BANU-705476 format. One record per atom (N, C-alpha, C, O): residue in one letter; x, y, z; atom name. Coordinates in steps of 0.1 Angstrom, whole numbers. Layout:
BANU-705476
+--------+-------+-------+-------+-------+
: residu :     u :     v :     w : atome :
+--------+-------+-------+-------+-------+
:      A :     X :     Y :     Z :    CA :
...
+--------+-------+-------+-------+-------+
***
This chain:
BANU-705476
+--------+-------+-------+-------+-------+
: residu :     u :     v :     w : atome :
+--------+-------+-------+-------+-------+
:      M :    35 :   157 :  -120 :     N :
:      M :    26 :   151 :  -110 :    CA :
:      M :    24 :   136 :  -114 :     C :
:      M :    24 :   132 :  -126 :     O :
:      G :    23 :   127 :  -104 :     N :
:      G :    23 :   113 :  -106 :    CA :
:      G :     8 :   108 :  -107 :     C :
:      G :    -1 :   116 :  -106 :     O :
:      Q :     7 :    95 :  -109 :     N :
:      Q :    -6 :    89 :  -110 :    CA :
:      Q :    -5 :    75 :  -103 :     C :
:      Q :     6 :    69 :  -102 :     O :
:      I :   -16 :    71 :   -99 :     N :
:      I :   -17 :    57 :   -92 :    CA :
:      I :   -22 :    47 :  -102 :     C :
:      I :   -32 :    50 :  -109 :     O :
:      V :   -15 :    36 :  -104 :     N :
:      V :   -18 :    26 :  -113 :    CA :
:      V :   -18 :    13 :  -107 :     C :
:      V :   -12 :    10 :   -96 :     O :
:      E :   -26 :     4 :  -112 :     N :
:      E :   -27 :   -10 :  -107 :    CA :
:      E :   -15 :   -18 :  -113 :     C :
:      E :   -12 :   -16 :  -125 :     O :
:      L :    -8 :   -26 :  -105 :     N :
:      L :     4 :   -33 :  -109 :    CA :
:      L :     1 :   -48 :  -109 :     C :
:      L :    -8 :   -53 :  -101 :     O :
:      T :     7 :   -55 :  -118 :     N :
:      T :     6 :   -70 :  -117 :    CA :
:      T :    17 :   -75 :  -108 :     C :
:      T :    26 :   -68 :  -103 :     O :
:      L :    16 :   -88 :  -105 :     N :
:      L :    26 :   -94 :   -96 :    CA :
:      L :    40 :   -93 :  -102 :     C :
:      L :    50 :   -92 :   -95 :     O :
:      Q :    41 :   -94 :  -115 :     N :
:      Q :    54 :   -94 :  -122 :    CA :
:      Q :    60 :   -79 :  -121 :     C :
:      Q :    72 :   -78 :  -123 :     O :
:      Q :    51 :   -70 :  -119 :     N :
:      Q :    56 :   -56 :  -118 :    CA :
:      Q :    59 :   -52 :  -104 :     C :
:      Q :    62 :   -40 :  -101 :     O :
:      A :    57 :   -61 :   -94 :     N :
:      A :    59 :   -58 :   -80 :    CA :
:      A :    73 :   -51 :   -78 :     C :
:      A :    83 :   -57 :   -81 :     O :
:      P :    73 :   -39 :   -72 :     N :
:      P :    85 :   -32 :   -69 :    CA :
:      P :    92 :   -37 :   -56 :     C :
:      P :    89 :   -32 :   -45 :     O :
:      W :    99 :   -48 :   -57 :     N :
:      W :   105 :   -54 :   -45 :    CA :
:      W :   113 :   -45 :   -36 :     C :
:      W :   113 :   -46 :   -24 :     O :
:      D :   120 :   -36 :   -43 :     N :
:      D :   128 :   -27 :   -35 :    CA :
:      D :   120 :   -19 :   -25 :     C :
:      D :   123 :   -17 :   -14 :     O :
:      L :   108 :   -14 :   -30 :     N :
:      L :    99 :    -7 :   -21 :    CA :
:      L :    92 :   -16 :   -11 :     C :
:      L :    91 :   -12 :     1 :     O :
:      L :    87 :   -27 :   -15 :     N :
:      L :    81 :   -37 :    -6 :    CA :
:      L :    90 :   -40 :     5 :     C :
:      L :    85 :   -41 :    17 :     O :
:      L :   102 :   -42 :     3 :     N :
:      L :   112 :   -46 :    13 :    CA :
:      L :   115 :   -34 :    22 :     C :
:      L :   120 :   -36 :    33 :     O :
:      E :   113 :   -22 :    18 :     N :
:      E :   114 :   -10 :    27 :    CA :
:      E :   105 :   -11 :    38 :     C :
:      E :   108 :    -8 :    50 :     O :
:      A :    92 :   -15 :    36 :     N :
:      A :    82 :   -16 :    46 :    CA :
:      A :    82 :   -29 :    54 :     C :
:      A :    78 :   -29 :    65 :     O :
:      D :    87 :   -40 :    48 :     N :
:      D :    87 :   -53 :    54 :    CA :
:      D :    99 :   -60 :    49 :     C :
:      D :    99 :   -65 :    38 :     O :
:      P :   109 :   -61 :    57 :     N :
:      P :   122 :   -67 :    53 :    CA :
:      P :   122 :   -83 :    51 :     C :
:      P :   132 :   -89 :    47 :     O :
:      N :   110 :   -89 :    53 :     N :
:      N :   109 :  -103 :    52 :    CA :
:      N :   103 :  -107 :    39 :     C :
:      N :    91 :  -107 :    37 :     O :
:      R :   112 :  -110 :    29 :     N :
:      R :   107 :  -113 :    16 :    CA :
:      R :    98 :  -125 :    16 :     C :
:      R :    88 :  -126 :     8 :     O :
:      K :   100 :  -135 :    24 :     N :
:      K :    92 :  -147 :    25 :    CA :
:      K :    78 :  -143 :    29 :     C :
:      K :    68 :  -148 :    24 :     O :
:      Q :    77 :  -135 :    39 :     N :
:      Q :    64 :  -130 :    44 :    CA :
:      Q :    56 :  -122 :    33 :     C :
:      Q :    44 :  -124 :    31 :     O :
:      I :    63 :  -114 :    26 :     N :
:      I :    57 :  -106 :    15 :    CA :
:      I :    51 :  -116 :     5 :     C :
:      I :    40 :  -114 :     0 :     O :
:      S :    59 :  -126 :     2 :     N :
:      S :    54 :  -135 :    -9 :    CA :
:      S :    42 :  -142 :    -5 :     C :
:      S :    33 :  -146 :   -13 :     O :
:      T :    39 :  -145 :     9 :     N :
:      T :    27 :  -152 :    13 :    CA :
:      T :    15 :  -144 :    11 :     C :
:      T :     4 :  -149 :     8 :     O :
:      Y :    15 :  -130 :    12 :     N :
:      Y :     3 :  -122 :    10 :    CA :
:      Y :     2 :  -116 :    -4 :     C :
:      Y :    -8 :  -112 :    -8 :     O :
:      L :    13 :  -115 :   -11 :     N :
:      L :    14 :  -108 :   -24 :    CA :
:      L :     5 :  -115 :   -34 :     C :
:      L :    -2 :  -108 :   -42 :     O :
:      S :     5 :  -128 :   -35 :     N :
:      S :    -2 :  -135 :   -45 :    CA :
:      S :   -17 :  -134 :   -44 :     C :
:      S :   -25 :  -137 :   -53 :     O :
:      K :   -22 :  -131 :   -32 :     N :
:      K :   -37 :  -129 :   -30 :    CA :
:      K :   -41 :  -115 :   -27 :     C :
:      K :   -51 :  -112 :   -22 :     O :
:      S :   -33 :  -106 :   -32 :     N :
:      S :   -35 :   -92 :   -30 :    CA :
:      S :   -35 :   -84 :   -43 :     C :
:      S :   -32 :   -89 :   -53 :     O :
:      L :   -39 :   -71 :   -41 :     N :
:      L :   -39 :   -62 :   -52 :    CA :
:      L :   -27 :   -52 :   -49 :     C :
:      L :   -25 :   -48 :   -38 :     O :
:      L :   -20 :   -48 :   -60 :     N :
:      L :    -9 :   -38 :   -59 :    CA :
:      L :   -13 :   -26 :   -66 :     C :
:      L :   -18 :   -26 :   -77 :     O :
:      F :   -11 :   -14 :   -60 :     N :
:      F :   -12 :    -1 :   -66 :    CA :
:      F :     1 :     6 :   -64 :     C :
:      F :     6 :     7 :   -53 :     O :
:      G :     5 :    12 :   -75 :     N :
:      G :    18 :    19 :   -75 :    CA :
:      G :    16 :    34 :   -78 :     C :
:      G :     7 :    38 :   -86 :     O :
:      Y :    24 :    42 :   -72 :     N :
:      Y :    24 :    56 :   -75 :    CA :
:      Y :    35 :    58 :   -86 :     C :
:      Y :    47 :    56 :   -83 :     O :
:      Q :    31 :    62 :   -98 :     N :
:      Q :    41 :    63 :  -109 :    CA :
:      Q :    44 :    78 :  -112 :     C :
:      Q :    35 :    86 :  -113 :     O :
:      L :    57 :    81 :  -113 :     N :
:      L :    61 :    94 :  -116 :    CA :
:      L :    72 :    93 :  -127 :     C :
:      L :    82 :    86 :  -125 :     O :
:      D :    69 :    99 :  -138 :     N :
:      D :    79 :    99 :  -150 :    CA :
:      D :    82 :    84 :  -153 :     C :
:      D :    94 :    81 :  -156 :     O :
:      G :    72 :    75 :  -153 :     N :
:      G :    74 :    61 :  -157 :    CA :
:      G :    81 :    53 :  -147 :     C :
:      G :    83 :    41 :  -149 :     O :
:      Q :    83 :    58 :  -135 :     N :
:      Q :    90 :    50 :  -124 :    CA :
:      Q :    80 :    49 :  -113 :     C :
:      Q :    73 :    58 :  -109 :     O :
:      I :    80 :    37 :  -107 :     N :
:      I :    71 :    34 :   -95 :    CA :
:      I :    79 :    39 :   -83 :     C :
:      I :    90 :    33 :   -80 :     O :
:      I :    74 :    49 :   -76 :     N :
:      I :    81 :    54 :   -64 :    CA :
:      I :    73 :    52 :   -51 :     C :
:      I :    78 :    56 :   -40 :     O :
:      G :    62 :    46 :   -52 :     N :
:      G :    54 :    43 :   -41 :    CA :
:      G :    45 :    31 :   -44 :     C :
:      G :    42 :    28 :   -55 :     O :
:      V :    42 :    23 :   -33 :     N :
:      V :    34 :    11 :   -35 :    CA :
:      V :    25 :     9 :   -23 :     C :
:      V :    29 :    12 :   -12 :     O :
:      V :    13 :     3 :   -26 :     N :
:      V :     5 :    -1 :   -15 :    CA :
:      V :    -1 :   -15 :   -19 :     C :
:      V :    -5 :   -17 :   -30 :     O :
:      V :    -1 :   -24 :   -10 :     N :
:      V :    -6 :   -38 :   -12 :    CA :
:      V :   -19 :   -39 :    -3 :     C :
:      V :   -19 :   -37 :     9 :     O :
:      V :   -30 :   -44 :   -10 :     N :
:      V :   -42 :   -46 :    -3 :    CA :
:      V :   -47 :   -60 :    -5 :     C :
:      V :   -47 :   -65 :   -16 :     O :
:      E :   -50 :   -67 :     6 :     N :
:      E :   -55 :   -80 :     6 :    CA :
:      E :   -70 :   -80 :     9 :     C :
:      E :   -74 :   -78 :    20 :     O :
:      P :   -78 :   -83 :    -2 :     N :
:      P :   -93 :   -83 :     1 :    CA :
:      P :   -97 :   -96 :     6 :     C :
:      P :   -92 :  -107 :     2 :     O :
:      N :  -107 :   -96 :    14 :     N :
:      N :  -114 :  -108 :    19 :    CA :
:      N :  -128 :  -107 :    14 :     C :
:      N :  -137 :  -100 :    21 :     O :
:      H :  -132 :  -112 :     3 :     N :
:      H :  -145 :  -110 :    -4 :    CA :
:      H :  -156 :  -116 :     5 :     C :
:      H :  -167 :  -110 :     4 :     O :
:      S :  -154 :  -126 :    12 :     N :
:      S :  -165 :  -133 :    19 :    CA :
:      S :  -170 :  -125 :    30 :     C :
:      S :  -182 :  -126 :    34 :     O :
:      I :  -162 :  -116 :    37 :     N :
:      I :  -167 :  -108 :    48 :    CA :
:      I :  -166 :   -93 :    44 :     C :
:      I :  -167 :   -85 :    53 :     O :
:      L :  -163 :   -90 :    32 :     N :
:      L :  -162 :   -76 :    27 :    CA :
:      L :  -152 :   -68 :    35 :     C :
:      L :  -156 :   -57 :    40 :     O :
:      E :  -141 :   -73 :    37 :     N :
:      E :  -130 :   -67 :    45 :    CA :
:      E :  -118 :   -67 :    37 :     C :
:      E :  -115 :   -76 :    30 :     O :
:      A :  -110 :   -56 :    39 :     N :
:      A :   -97 :   -56 :    32 :    CA :
:      A :   -86 :   -51 :    42 :     C :
:      A :   -89 :   -43 :    51 :     O :
:      E :   -74 :   -55 :    40 :     N :
:      E :   -63 :   -51 :    48 :    CA :
:      E :   -52 :   -46 :    40 :     C :
:      E :   -48 :   -52 :    30 :     O :
:      I :   -47 :   -34 :    44 :     N :
:      I :   -35 :   -29 :    38 :    CA :
:      I :   -23 :   -37 :    44 :     C :
:      I :   -20 :   -36 :    56 :     O :
:      K :   -16 :   -44 :    36 :     N :
:      K :    -5 :   -53 :    41 :    CA :
:      K :     8 :   -46 :    40 :     C :
:      K :    17 :   -50 :    48 :     O :
:      N :    10 :   -37 :    31 :     N :
:      N :    23 :   -31 :    29 :    CA :
:      N :    21 :   -17 :    22 :     C :
:      N :    13 :   -16 :    13 :     O :
:      I :    28 :    -7 :    26 :     N :
:      I :    28 :     6 :    20 :    CA :
:      I :    42 :    12 :    21 :     C :
:      I :    48 :    12 :    32 :     O :
:      A :    47 :    17 :    10 :     N :
:      A :    61 :    22 :    11 :    CA :
:      A :    63 :    33 :     0 :     C :
:      A :    56 :    32 :   -11 :     O :
:      V :    71 :    42 :     3 :     N :
:      V :    75 :    53 :    -6 :    CA :
:      V :    90 :    53 :    -7 :     C :
:      V :    97 :    52 :     3 :     O :
:      N :    95 :    55 :   -19 :     N :
:      N :   110 :    56 :   -21 :    CA :
:      N :   115 :    67 :   -11 :     C :
:      N :   109 :    78 :   -11 :     O :
:      P :   125 :    64 :    -3 :     N :
:      P :   130 :    74 :     7 :    CA :
:      P :   133 :    88 :     1 :     C :
:      P :   132 :    98 :     7 :     O :
:      S :   137 :    88 :   -12 :     N :
:      S :   140 :   101 :   -19 :    CA :
:      S :   128 :   109 :   -21 :     C :
:      S :   129 :   122 :   -23 :     O :
:      F :   116 :   103 :   -20 :     N :
:      F :   103 :   110 :   -22 :    CA :
:      F :    95 :   111 :   -10 :     C :
:      F :    83 :   116 :   -11 :     O :
:      E :   100 :   107 :     1 :     N :
:      E :    92 :   108 :    14 :    CA :
:      E :    89 :   123 :    17 :     C :
:      E :    96 :   132 :    13 :     O :
:      G :    78 :   125 :    24 :     N :
:      G :    74 :   138 :    29 :    CA :
:      G :    67 :   147 :    18 :     C :
:      G :    65 :   159 :    20 :     O :
:      Q :    64 :   141 :     7 :     N :
:      Q :    57 :   148 :    -4 :    CA :
:      Q :    42 :   144 :    -6 :     C :
:      Q :    36 :   148 :   -15 :     O :
:      G :    37 :   137 :     4 :     N :
:      G :    23 :   133 :     4 :    CA :
:      G :    19 :   121 :    -5 :     C :
:      G :     8 :   118 :    -7 :     O :
:      I :    29 :   114 :    -9 :     N :
:      I :    27 :   102 :   -18 :    CA :
:      I :    20 :    91 :   -10 :     C :
:      I :    11 :    85 :   -15 :     O :
:      G :    25 :    88 :     2 :     N :
:      G :    19 :    78 :    11 :    CA :
:      G :     4 :    82 :    14 :     C :
:      G :    -4 :    73 :    13 :     O :
:      R :     2 :    94 :    17 :     N :
:      R :   -12 :    99 :    19 :    CA :
:      R :   -21 :    97 :     7 :     C :
:      R :   -32 :    93 :     8 :     O :
:      Q :   -15 :   100 :    -5 :     N :
:      Q :   -23 :    97 :   -17 :    CA :
:      Q :   -26 :    83 :   -19 :     C :
:      Q :   -37 :    79 :   -23 :     O :
:      L :   -17 :    74 :   -17 :     N :
:      L :   -19 :    60 :   -18 :    CA :
:      L :   -29 :    55 :    -8 :     C :
:      L :   -38 :    47 :   -12 :     O :
:      L :   -29 :    60 :     4 :     N :
:      L :   -39 :    56 :    14 :    CA :
:      L :   -53 :    61 :    10 :     C :
:      L :   -62 :    53 :    11 :     O :
:      S :   -54 :    73 :     6 :     N :
:      S :   -67 :    78 :     1 :    CA :
:      S :   -72 :    71 :   -11 :     C :
:      S :   -84 :    68 :   -11 :     O :
:      Y :   -63 :    67 :   -20 :     N :
:      Y :   -68 :    59 :   -31 :    CA :
:      Y :   -74 :    46 :   -27 :     C :
:      Y :   -84 :    42 :   -32 :     O :
:      V :   -67 :    39 :   -17 :     N :
:      V :   -72 :    26 :   -13 :    CA :
:      V :   -85 :    27 :    -5 :     C :
:      V :   -94 :    19 :    -6 :     O :
:      I :   -86 :    38 :     3 :     N :
:      I :   -99 :    41 :    10 :    CA :
:      I :  -110 :    42 :    -1 :     C :
:      I :  -121 :    36 :     1 :     O :
:      D :  -108 :    50 :   -11 :     N :
:      D :  -118 :    52 :   -21 :    CA :
:      D :  -121 :    39 :   -29 :     C :
:      D :  -132 :    35 :   -31 :     O :
:      W :  -110 :    31 :   -31 :     N :
:      W :  -112 :    18 :   -38 :    CA :
:      W :  -120 :     9 :   -30 :     C :
:      W :  -129 :     2 :   -35 :     O :
:      S :  -118 :     8 :   -17 :     N :
:      S :  -126 :    -1 :    -8 :    CA :
:      S :  -140 :     4 :    -7 :     C :
:      S :  -149 :    -5 :    -7 :     O :
:      R :  -143 :    17 :    -7 :     N :
:      R :  -157 :    21 :    -7 :    CA :
:      R :  -164 :    18 :   -20 :     C :
:      R :  -175 :    13 :   -20 :     O :
:      N :  -157 :    21 :   -31 :     N :
:      N :  -163 :    18 :   -44 :    CA :
:      N :  -165 :     3 :   -47 :     C :
:      N :  -174 :     0 :   -55 :     O :
:      N :  -158 :    -5 :   -39 :     N :
:      N :  -160 :   -20 :   -41 :    CA :
:      N :  -168 :   -26 :   -29 :     C :
:      N :  -169 :   -38 :   -28 :     O :
:      H :  -175 :   -17 :   -22 :     N :
:      H :  -184 :   -21 :   -12 :    CA :
:      H :  -178 :   -29 :     0 :     C :
:      H :  -185 :   -37 :     6 :     O :
:      Y :  -166 :   -26 :     3 :     N :
:      Y :  -160 :   -33 :    15 :    CA :
:      Y :  -165 :   -25 :    27 :     C :
:      Y :  -166 :   -13 :    28 :     O :
:      K :  -168 :   -33 :    38 :     N :
:      K :  -173 :   -27 :    50 :    CA :
:      K :  -162 :   -22 :    59 :     C :
:      K :  -163 :   -13 :    67 :     O :
:      T :  -150 :   -29 :    58 :     N :
:      T :  -139 :   -26 :    67 :    CA :
:      T :  -126 :   -26 :    59 :     C :
:      T :  -124 :   -34 :    51 :     O :
:      L :  -118 :   -16 :    62 :     N :
:      L :  -105 :   -15 :    57 :    CA :
:      L :   -96 :   -13 :    69 :     C :
:      L :   -98 :    -3 :    76 :     O :
:      F :   -86 :   -21 :    71 :     N :
:      F :   -77 :   -19 :    82 :    CA :
:      F :   -62 :   -20 :    79 :     C :
:      F :   -59 :   -26 :    68 :     O :
:      I :   -54 :   -15 :    88 :     N :
:      I :   -40 :   -16 :    86 :    CA :
:      I :   -34 :   -19 :   100 :     C :
:      I :   -39 :   -13 :   110 :     O :
:      S :   -24 :   -27 :   100 :     N :
:      S :   -17 :   -30 :   113 :    CA :
:      S :    -3 :   -26 :   112 :     C :
:      S :     3 :   -27 :   101 :     O :
:      T :     3 :   -21 :   123 :     N :
:      T :    17 :   -17 :   123 :    CA :
:      T :    22 :   -18 :   137 :     C :
:      T :    15 :   -19 :   147 :     O :
:      G :    35 :   -19 :   138 :     N :
:      G :    42 :   -20 :   151 :    CA :
:      G :    41 :    -7 :   159 :     C :
:      G :    40 :     4 :   153 :     O :
:      N :    43 :    -8 :   172 :     N :
:      N :    43 :     4 :   181 :    CA :
:      N :    55 :    13 :   178 :     C :
:      N :    54 :    25 :   180 :     O :
:      S :    66 :     8 :   172 :     N :
:      S :    77 :    16 :   169 :    CA :
:      S :    76 :    25 :   157 :     C :
:      S :    84 :    34 :   154 :     O :
:      S :    65 :    23 :   149 :     N :
:      S :    63 :    31 :   137 :    CA :
:      S :    55 :    43 :   140 :     C :
:      S :    44 :    45 :   134 :     O :
:      I :    60 :    52 :   149 :     N :
:      I :    52 :    64 :   153 :    CA :
:      I :    49 :    73 :   142 :     C :
:      I :    37 :    77 :   140 :     O :
:      R :    58 :    76 :   133 :     N :
:      R :    56 :    85 :   122 :    CA :
:      R :    45 :    80 :   113 :     C :
:      R :    36 :    87 :   109 :     O :
:      Q :    46 :    67 :   110 :     N :
:      Q :    35 :    60 :   101 :    CA :
:      Q :    22 :    61 :   108 :     C :
:      Q :    12 :    63 :   101 :     O :
:      L :    21 :    58 :   121 :     N :
:      L :     9 :    58 :   128 :    CA :
:      L :     2 :    72 :   127 :     C :
:      L :   -10 :    73 :   125 :     O :
:      K :    10 :    82 :   128 :     N :
:      K :     4 :    96 :   127 :    CA :
:      K :    -2 :    98 :   113 :     C :
:      K :   -13 :   104 :   112 :     O :
:      I :     4 :    94 :   103 :     N :
:      I :    -1 :    95 :    89 :    CA :
:      I :   -14 :    87 :    88 :     C :
:      I :   -24 :    92 :    83 :     O :
:      Y :   -14 :    75 :    93 :     N :
:      Y :   -26 :    66 :    92 :    CA :
:      Y :   -37 :    72 :    99 :     C :
:      Y :   -49 :    72 :    94 :     O :
:      Q :   -35 :    78 :   111 :     N :
:      Q :   -46 :    84 :   119 :    CA :
:      Q :   -51 :    97 :   112 :     C :
:      Q :   -63 :    99 :   112 :     O :
:      K :   -42 :   105 :   106 :     N :
:      K :   -47 :   117 :    99 :    CA :
:      K :   -56 :   113 :    87 :     C :
:      K :   -66 :   120 :    85 :     O :
:      V :   -52 :   103 :    79 :     N :
:      V :   -60 :    99 :    68 :    CA :
:      V :   -72 :    91 :    72 :     C :
:      V :   -80 :    87 :    63 :     O :
+--------+-------+-------+-------+-------+
***
């Protein structure tokens, strides 16, 4: 069983981040002002979620979430989302949101369920 850990910018798993957003330059713009949480299994990060908090209005946005394709369908993405929801509540954020394209039907279903 894995665990969710906070990652530093130096530990950012670029291979996973690029799975969800193929624009490395875009990722770089939000990564430096965000928090990274990784799903670690046997010492390897196989899932990641990036959250950008806006402290002044107590709002946070999930900017990126990805799971290694070899581990998809095992509930890891759902665990990462649940972790971030709990994190935002524990840190008194009033709003947590996520944006995605219309073509991401499978991801939308997961987001709606969680």
